[in-house]
N, C-alpha and C positions, 0 to 999 in steps of 0.2 A: 197643855200638860201631857207629859209622856212618862212611861215607866222606864226606869233605868235598865240597860241591857242586862247588868249582873244582878238584878233584883231576884231574890230566891223565892218570892211569893208568886202564886199563880195569878193569872190576870183577874179573875173574879175576886179573889181576896183583896188584891191591890185596889180594884175599883171600889169596893164596898168601903175600904179603909179611907181612901183619898177623897172620893166623890160623894157628897151627902145623898144625892139622888141620881144614880147612873143613868136612869131613864130620861133625864133631862138633858144629857150630853150626847153630842154626836161623836161617836168613837170610830176612828179610822185606824185600822191595822195596816201596817206596812213592814216590809223586810228589806234591809239593805243587802243587796246580793254582791255587789262589788264596790271597791272604793279606789279612787285614784289620788295619789298625792303629787301635787304639782305646785312649784313656787310660782306665785303670781307676783309679777313686778309691779310696784307702785306707779301709778300714773299721776304725776304732779298736776296735770291739767284737768283731771276728773272733777275735783271739788270746786274750782272756780267756774267750770261749765254748768254743773248741776246745782250749785248752791242756790241760785235765784228760784229755781222750781221747788227745792226743799223748803226754803223760807216761805214761799207763798203758800205751800201745803200746811206748814205749821201755823202761819198766820190765820188760815181759814179754820184750823182746829181751835185756836184760841178764841176766834170770833164766835163759833158755835158754842163753846163752853160758857163764854160770857153771856150770850143771849139765851142760852138754854135751848137752842135749836139743833136739828139735825140736818146734814147736807141733803140736797134733793137726790132722789133716787135716779140712777141712770137706767135707761131702758136696756134690758138684756136682749141681745140679738138671738134670733132662733137659728140654730145650726141645722141645715138640711143636708142630709147625707145621700 
């Protein structure tokens, strides 16, 4: 959920109006510094290539919904700097 750019309300007022308990939400503030408008040409091969993976993902979602289960948690790697 995000606050509209042209919203006249200050952030605190908006939060208390929209969110029932703002302390339960993780709020991430961000600012768009610049934008780029570029026409992206349609790739007719994209959907046939990626459809099997998207279908497998959706089938897994349906399976978990039907069985009332959650997917197994993947181990998060540790980033060492």
